[in-house]
ZAMARGU-4260 file (C-alpha; in steps of 0.2 Angstrom, whole numbers, plus 5000, padded with zeros to 4 digits):
<rodrens>
0) 4874/5051/5048 | 4863/5047/5033 | 4846/5051/5026 | 4839/5033/5028 | 4821/5033/5034
5) 4818/5022/5049 | 4802/5014/5057 | 4792/5026/5067 | 4788/5021/5084 | 4784/5027/5102
10) 4796/5026/5116 | 4795/5028/5135 | 4805/5045/5138 | 4809/5040/5156 | 4820/5026/5149
15) 4832/5038/5142 | 4835/5046/5159 | 4850/5039/5168 | 4847/5047/5185 | 4833/5058/5193
20) 4835/5067/5210 | 4834/5083/5219 | 4843/5096/5207 | 4848/5083/5195 | 4841/5076/5179
25) 4855/5066/5170 | 4851/5061/5152 | 4862/5051/5139 | 4876/5060/5131 | 4892/5054/5123
30) 4911/5058/5121 | 4913/5069/5106 | 4929/5060/5101 | 4924/5043/5093 | 4936/5029/5097
35) 4945/5026/5080 | 4962/5018/5077 | 4957/5011/5060 | 4971/5009/5047 | 4969/5022/5033
40) 4984/5019/5021 | 4999/5008/5017 | 5017/5011/5021 | 5023/5011/5003 | 5011/5025/4999
45) 5021/5037/5009 | 5038/5031/5002 | 5035/5029/4983 | 5037/5043/4970 | 5022/5052/4964
50) 5024/5059/4946 | 5011/5067/4934 | 5004/5055/4921 | 5009/5059/4903 | 4991/5054/4896
55) 4977/5042/4898 | 4990/5029/4895 | 5005/5036/4904 | 5021/5032/4894 | 5039/5030/4898
60) 5055/5022/4889 | 5066/5009/4896 | 5084/5005/4891 | 5091/4987/4894 | 5107/4987/4884
65) 5123/4996/4882 | 5130/4990/4866 | 5148/4992/4859 | 5165/4992/4868 | 5178/4981/4862
70) 5197/4978/4865 | 5207/4983/4849 | 5225/4984/4843 | 5231/5001/4849 | 5241/5003/4832
75) 5226/4999/4822 | 5211/5004/4831 | 5194/5001/4823 | 5176/5002/4829 | 5159/4997/4824
80) 5145/5009/4826 | 5131/5004/4838 | 5115/5010/4845 | 5105/5007/4861 | 5087/5003/4859
85) 5074/5010/4871 | 5058/5000/4874 | 5042/5010/4876 | 5030/5005/4891 | 5013/5012/4897
90) 5001/5011/4910 | 4982/5014/4910 | 4976/5027/4922 | 4963/5020/4934 | 4950/5029/4946
95) 4943/5025/4963 | 4929/5034/4972 | 4918/5035/4987 | 4902/5045/4992 | 4893/5051/5008
100) 4876/5059/5009 | 4869/5069/5023 | 4850/5070/5026 | 4843/5088/5028 | 4833/5083/5044
105) 4849/5075/5052 | 4859/5091/5048 | 4847/5102/5056 | 4845/5091/5071 | 4864/5089/5073
110) 4866/5107/5072 | 4853/5110/5085 | 4862/5098/5097 | 4879/5106/5093 | 4886/5089/5086
115) 4885/5091/5068 | 4901/5101/5064 | 4912/5088/5072 | 4903/5073/5065 | 4902/5080/5047
120) 4920/5084/5047 | 4925/5066/5053 | 4913/5058/5041 | 4920/5068/5026 | 4937/5064/5031
125) 4933/5045/5034 | 4925/5045/5016 | 4942/5051/5009 | 4952/5040/5020 | 4942/5025/5014
130) 4948/5029/4996 | 4966/5030/5003 | 4964/5013/5012 | 4957/5005/4996 | 4972/5013/4986
135) 4984/5006/4999 | 4977/4988/4997 | 4977/4989/4978 | 4995/4995/4977 | 5000/4977/4982
140) 4984/4966/4979 | 4976/4974/4963 | 4968/4961/4952 | 4971/4968/4935 | 4984/4959/4925
145) 4988/4971/4910 | 4995/4988/4913 | 4990/4995/4896 | 4974/4984/4892 | 4964/4983/4908
150) 4956/4967/4913 | 4948/4974/4929 | 4945/4991/4936 | 4958/4989/4949 | 4977/4992/4949
155) 4989/4979/4943 | 4996/4975/4960 | 5014/4976/4962 | 5014/4958/4967 | 5008/4954/4950
160) 5019/4967/4941 | 5036/4960/4948 | 5042/4945/4938 | 5058/4942/4947 | 5051/4930/4960
165) 5057/4918/4974 | 5049/4906/4986 | 5054/4902/5004 | 5048/4885/5008 | 5041/4879/5025
170) 5058/4873/5031 | 5069/4886/5023 | 5077/4901/5031 | 5069/4918/5027 | 5085/4928/5030
175) 5095/4917/5019 | 5082/4918/5005 | 5082/4937/5006 | 5101/4938/5006 | 5103/4926/4992
180) 5090/4936/4981 | 5098/4953/4985 | 5116/4945/4981 | 5109/4939/4964 | 5102/4956/4960
185) 5118/4965/4965 | 5129/4953/4955 | 5121/4959/4938 | 5134/4965/4926 | 5120/4973/4916
190) 5110/4983/4929 | 5116/4995/4943 | 5105/4988/4956 | 5099/5000/4969 | 5089/4990/4981
195) 5083/5000/4995 | 5070/4991/5006 | 5061/4975/5010 | 5042/4975/5013 | 5035/4960/5022
200) 5018/4954/5028 | 5018/4957/5047 | 5015/4938/5051 | 5030/4934/5040 | 5040/4947/5049
205) 5035/4938/5065 | 5042/4922/5058 | 5058/4930/5052 | 5061/4937/5070 | 5058/4920/5077
210) 5071/4913/5066 | 5083/4926/5071 | 5079/4924/5090 | 5084/4906/5089 | 5099/4909/5078
215) 5117/4909/5085 | 5122/4924/5076 | 5106/4935/5078 | 5115/4949/5086 | 5125/4953/5069
220) 5111/4950/5057 | 5095/4958/5063 | 5092/4961/5081 | 5106/4975/5083 | 5103/4983/5066
225) 5091/4997/5063 | 5087/5009/5050 | 5076/5025/5049 | 5061/5022/5039 | 5053/5039/5040
230) 5057/5053/5052 | 5056/5048/5070 | 5053/5029/5066 | 5066/5015/5065 | 5063/4997/5059
235) 5075/4982/5060 | 5087/4980/5046 | 5096/4966/5038 | 5114/4966/5031 | 5114/4961/5013
240) 5125/4963/4997 | 5116/4980/4995 | 5120/4986/5012 | 5109/4988/5027 | 5091/4986/5021
245) 5076/4991/5032 | 5063/4977/5035 | 5046/4986/5033 | 5030/4977/5040 | 5016/4980/5027
250) 4999/4974/5032 | 4993/4975/5014 | 5005/4962/5007 | 4996/4947/5000 | 4993/4932/5011
255) 4985/4917/5003 | 4982/4899/5008 | 4995/4887/5003 | 4989/4876/4988 | 4997/4860/4995
260) 4996/4863/5014 | 4979/4871/5019 | 4985/4874/5037 | 4999/4885/5030 | 4999/4902/5022
265) 5010/4910/5008 | 5015/4927/5015 | 5021/4940/5003 | 5038/4948/5004 | 5045/4961/4992
270) 5063/4967/4989 | 5061/4984/4980 | 5070/4998/4973 | 5059/5012/4979 | 5065/5025/4967
275) 5059/5014/4953 | 5041/5012/4960 | 5030/5026/4954 | 5012/5032/4955 | 5007/5041/4939
280) 4993/5053/4944 | 4981/5064/4935 | 4977/5082/4942 | 4984/5080/4959 | 4992/5066/4969
285) 4979/5067/4983 | 4960/5064/4982 | 4947/5077/4975 | 4932/5081/4985 | 4916/5087/4977
290) 4900/5094/4985 | 4886/5089/4972 | 4873/5100/4981 | 4856/5095/4988 | 4845/5082/4978
295) 4827/5081/4977 | 4825/5070/4993 | 4835/5084/5002 | 4851/5074/5003 | 4868/5083/5003
300) 4880/5073/4992 | 4899/5073/4993 | 4910/5062/4982 | 4929/5059/4983 | 4939/5053/4968
305) 4957/5048/4965 | 4965/5046/4947 | 4981/5037/4944 | 4990/5020/4944 | 5006/5012/4951
310) 5020/5005/4941 | 5036/4995/4946 | 5049/5000/4933 | 5061/4986/4929 | 5050/4972/4936
315) 5062/4958/4931 | 5078/4966/4939 | 5075/4981/4950 | 5063/4972/4962 | 5059/4954/4968
320) 5043/4947/4975 | 5042/4931/4985 | 5031/4921/4996 | 5035/4914/5014 | 5026/4898/5018
325) 5023/4896/5036 | 5009/4890/5048 | 4994/4901/5047 | 4992/4915/5061 | 4975/4923/5059
330) 4976/4942/5058 | 4965/4952/5070 | 4951/4962/5062
</rodrens>
């Protein structure tokens, strides 16, 4: 519903009548429930940690060493004083917004037809959901490249933040690549890796399942292994050096045309430690809704806004991001 002005024209009222007969004059109407299964958020958003930002640039410290410790003569023990440096990090808070206007005439007419309350509620909700949808996409695909000194207004997407990377070539096993990367992370003597989930583009997930369907040992690797993702929802799992990890299809994972073979696509896959993925917010973790009042052209204005930014802590050791090259399957919609 908007305040846009259309072109005035005359119409034949009889054309709006569906049926006329004795005791019957049937005119057009519609179901009050609008058909809508549009996606409104990402899977990751429901699982990552929301924490209050410490400032316009939200700061935290990271420790990467435990110095000291040595074998000595028990009859002549000696030690050297050590210290453990902590590295400061920060991320600039971003904002995303949306707006909807309701024209005064449309409001009055909608109320008169007893349709306005439902439509206004849905339109306001959809306006906020559009922010949540954009937020979900930008968590993975935001184009900024610097957490502290922004290069764009978007987030630094997690696909760009994570520096521990891997590639699954066209003929390589997706399962083997996942298991090898997790094993490498768990083998670290420096970090206590706590990998918790695998996020994967749904089309790459299809190819992973096809790989397992054709595998001789598929019953022990994926098909019979499941893990609860959220209450009431299970996903397939894969046995790794970190234990059974859920494989979570995430539609907002990047998918780009392969640079060498244009008929193929590089589908995103991320091995993550979810406890170390945070969203630093200002004010509240949700979305603010403001009613700006009625303007001079009799438009009721509503604006939604969200403040915050995501960060993948430990981008070189707590997570891994890879691409799976496979023949392109075009997504629907």
